[in-house]
C-alpha positions in Angstrom: 13.9 140.6 191.9 11.0 139.3 194.1 10.0 136.9 191.3 13.6 135.7 190.8 14.0 135.0 194.5 10.7 133.2 194.6 11.4 130.9 191.6 15.2 130.4 191.7 18.1 129.9 194.1 19.9 133.3 193.7 23.7 133.0 193.9 24.7 136.6 193.4 22.5 139.6 194.5 22.7 142.5 192.0 24.5 145.6 193.1 24.8 149.1 191.7 28.5 148.6 191.2 29.9 146.8 188.2 31.1 143.3 189.4 34.7 142.5 189.3 35.9 139.7 187.1 36.4 137.6 190.1 32.8 138.2 191.3 31.6 137.3 187.8 33.6 134.0 187.7 32.6 133.0 191.2 28.9 133.7 190.5 28.8 131.8 187.3 30.7 128.8 188.5 27.6 127.2 190.0 24.9 128.9 187.9 22.6 127.2 185.5 21.3 130.5 184.3 22.5 134.1 184.5 21.1 137.6 183.9 23.8 139.9 182.8 23.9 143.5 181.6 26.0 145.4 179.1 28.6 146.2 181.8 29.7 142.6 182.1 32.1 141.2 179.5 31.3 137.5 179.0 34.2 136.1 177.0 35.4 132.6 176.3 37.3 132.4 179.6 34.3 133.4 181.6 32.2 130.8 179.8 34.8 128.1 180.4 34.5 128.8 184.1 30.7 128.1 184.1 30.3 124.4 183.2 26.7 124.2 184.3 25.5 127.4 182.5 22.6 126.9 180.1 21.5 130.4 179.4 22.8 134.0 179.5 19.8 136.4 179.6 21.3 139.8 178.6 19.2 142.6 180.1 19.6 144.8 177.0 18.8 144.8 173.3 22.5 144.8 172.2 24.7 141.9 173.1 28.2 143.0 172.1 29.3 142.3 175.6 29.0 138.5 175.0 31.2 136.3 173.0 28.4 134.7 170.9 30.6 132.2 169.1 32.0 130.8 172.4 28.5 130.6 173.9 27.3 128.7 170.8 30.2 126.3 171.0 29.4 125.5 174.6 25.7 125.2 174.0 24.8 128.2 176.0 21.7 130.1 174.8 22.0 133.9 174.7 18.9 136.0 174.8 18.1 139.7 174.8 15.2 142.1 175.5 14.0 143.5 172.2 10.9 145.8 171.6 10.3 146.5 175.3 12.7 149.5 175.5 12.1 150.9 172.0 9.8 153.8 173.0 11.7 154.6 176.2 15.0 155.0 174.3 13.4 156.9 171.5 11.9 159.3 174.1 15.4 159.9 175.6 16.8 160.5 172.2 14.3 163.4 171.8 15.1 164.6 175.3 18.7 165.0 174.2 17.8 166.6 170.8 15.7 169.3 172.6 18.0 169.7 175.5 21.1 170.4 173.4 19.4 172.5 170.8 17.6 174.8 173.3 20.5 174.8 175.8 18.3 173.5 178.6 21.1 172.4 180.9 22.9 175.7 180.7 19.6 177.5 181.4 18.9 175.3 184.5 22.5 175.9 185.8 22.1 179.7 185.3 18.9 179.8 187.4 20.1 177.5 190.1 23.4 179.5 190.5 21.4 182.8 190.9 23.2 184.1 187.7 20.0 184.9 185.9 19.3 188.6 185.9 16.1 188.5 183.9 15.0 188.1 180.3 17.3 189.4 177.5 16.9 189.2 173.7 20.2 187.4 173.1 20.3 185.2 176.2 21.2 181.6 175.6 20.1 181.6 172.0 19.7 178.1 170.8 18.8 176.2 167.5 15.4 175.5 166.0 14.3 171.9 165.9 11.0 172.1 164.0 11.4 172.0 160.3 15.1 170.9 160.4 16.4 167.7 158.8 16.8 164.7 161.0 19.4 162.1 160.0 19.1 158.6 161.5 22.0 156.1 161.3 20.5 152.6 162.0 16.9 152.2 161.1 15.8 149.4 163.4 13.0 149.5 165.9 14.5 152.4 167.9 15.5 154.4 164.8 12.0 154.1 163.4 10.5 155.2 166.7 12.7 158.3 166.7 11.7 159.0 163.1 8.0 158.6 163.8 8.3 161.3 166.5 9.9 163.7 164.0 6.5 164.0 162.3 5.3 166.2 165.2 8.2 168.6 164.5 7.5 168.6 160.8 11.1 167.4 160.1 12.1 165.6 157.0 13.9 162.3 157.8 16.9 160.9 156.1 18.2 157.4 157.1 21.2 155.2 156.5 20.9 151.5 157.4 22.5 148.2 156.6 19.2 147.0 155.4 16.9 149.5 153.6 13.3 149.5 154.8 11.0 147.3 152.8 7.9 149.3 153.9 7.2 152.4 155.9 4.3 153.5 158.1 1.6 155.4 156.2 2.0 159.1 155.7 5.8 159.0 156.5 8.5 160.5 154.3 11.7 158.8 155.2 14.4 158.8 152.6 17.4 156.5 152.4 20.8 158.2 151.9 24.4 157.1 151.7 26.2 157.9 154.9 28.2 160.8 153.5 25.2 162.5 152.0 23.2 162.0 155.2 25.9 163.6 157.3 26.2 166.6 154.9 22.5 167.3 154.7 21.3 166.6 158.3 20.8 169.2 161.1 20.5 166.5 163.7 22.3 163.2 163.4 21.1 160.4 165.7 22.9 157.1 166.1 20.9 153.9 166.5 23.2 151.3 165.0 24.4 148.2 166.9 28.0 148.1 167.9 30.0 145.7 165.7 33.5 145.7 164.2 32.0 147.5 161.2 30.4 150.3 163.2 33.2 150.9 165.7 34.4 154.5 165.1 31.8 154.8 162.3 31.8 158.5 163.1 35.2 160.0 163.2 37.3 162.9 161.9 36.3 162.5 158.3 32.6 162.2 159.1 32.6 165.3 161.3 34.2 167.3 158.5 31.2 166.3 156.4 28.7 167.7 158.9 27.3 171.2 159.0 28.9 173.5 161.6 25.4 174.2 162.8 24.5 170.5 163.2 24.2 168.3 166.3 25.2 164.7 167.0 23.0 162.5 169.3 24.2 159.1 170.5 21.9 156.8 172.5 23.3 153.6 170.9 26.8 152.5 171.9 29.7 154.8 172.8 32.4 153.2 170.6 30.5 154.0 167.5 31.9 157.5 167.9 35.6 158.4 168.0 35.4 160.6 171.2 38.8 162.2 170.5 37.6 163.3 167.1 34.3 164.5 168.6 36.0 166.7 171.1 38.2 168.2 168.3 35.2 168.9 166.1 33.3 170.7 169.0 36.3 172.7 170.0 37.0 173.8 166.4 33.4 174.8 165.8 32.8 172.3 163.0 29.9 170.9 165.0 27.4 172.9 167.0 26.9 170.4 169.9 26.3 166.9 171.0 23.9 165.0 173.2 25.4 161.8 174.6 24.0 159.0 176.7 26.8 156.5 176.0 30.6 156.7 175.9 33.5 155.0 174.3 35.0 153.7 177.5 32.2 153.7 180.0 32.0 154.7 182.7 35.0 156.9 181.9 34.1 160.0 179.8 36.6 161.8 177.7 37.8 164.8 179.9 37.5 167.1 176.9 33.7 166.6 176.9 33.3 167.6 180.5 34.3 171.2 179.9 32.2 171.9 176.8 28.9 173.7 177.5 27.5 172.7 174.1 27.4 169.0 175.1 24.7 167.4 177.2 26.0 164.3 179.1 23.7 161.6 180.6 24.8 158.5 182.5 23.4 155.8 180.1 19.7 156.3 180.9 18.3 155.0 177.6 15.9 152.5 179.0 15.9 153.9 182.5 12.2 154.1 183.5 10.8 151.9 186.2 8.2 150.3 183.9 10.7 149.5 181.2 13.4 148.1 183.5 10.8 145.9 185.2 9.6 144.6 181.9 13.2 143.9 180.7 13.8 141.9 183.9 10.7 139.9 183.4 11.6 139.1 179.8 14.9 137.7 181.1 13.0 135.6 183.6 10.7 134.3 180.8 13.7 133.3 178.7 15.4 131.5 181.6 12.3 129.6 182.6 11.8 128.4 179.0 15.4 127.2 178.6 15.5 125.4 182.0 12.2 123.7 181.2 13.6 122.5 177.8 11.6 124.9 175.7 12.9 127.3 173.0 13.8 130.8 174.4 11.4 133.5 173.2 14.2 135.9 172.5 17.2 133.9 171.5 19.9 135.7 169.6 22.3 132.8 168.9 
């Protein structure tokens, strides 16, 4: 933010709260450039209210919050922040895998509430991670980073992706599978696909029926990829052992059924939330804006 204030006239200061639509329209009315996040919906009407806008720098990898077609029609460049958050998000995916499998949150709550009476042989028994099968849906940068970390746990990796990998890192054993087979064979299923009309509710009732009752679902991609109502049903029925979620179908709202389930670990969309990564994401946005306003190609243009 210090760099932005130094180099530009800042019209709207960022706040922790999601801006109202009126705030958004007012801020963009005079702007030549804007940094937006996945919480702001930039549709055709918003773009129509921003006649001077030249660039939307989305502070995220995904850009499903922006009407790309309308932006293109108005000559507005849209950029994102790829690569920089790959490792950070992959680390958080593994945080959720380990936390839900080993019941870390339940154990922490037990100790903090003074309910722990000492070691017991059957206390908070969890699931093994090492040697289990990891299924990855969406094998882009983040999916591959998650898969690479699986080697340390001696886990075979299955993946399903729109585009099969042309090459793999040396000494890796990642096997492409049709979605139904991946769901049936995996002990941990991690979602890393972008949100699109094709992936909305990609995982629903039928998919949960295919999964093992001992398996876990991990989602650090986008919430609407999962049908949350179907997820709650699967967890309540015991057709799924647990879930680790960083994203939700109707953020910031969370399905109330998830809140009462102990076998679910819930995080407030922390995928890229480290100081170093968020600063780097912001600086990539600045670099894209400076390029466009100077008449140069944006380094990370998506449209």
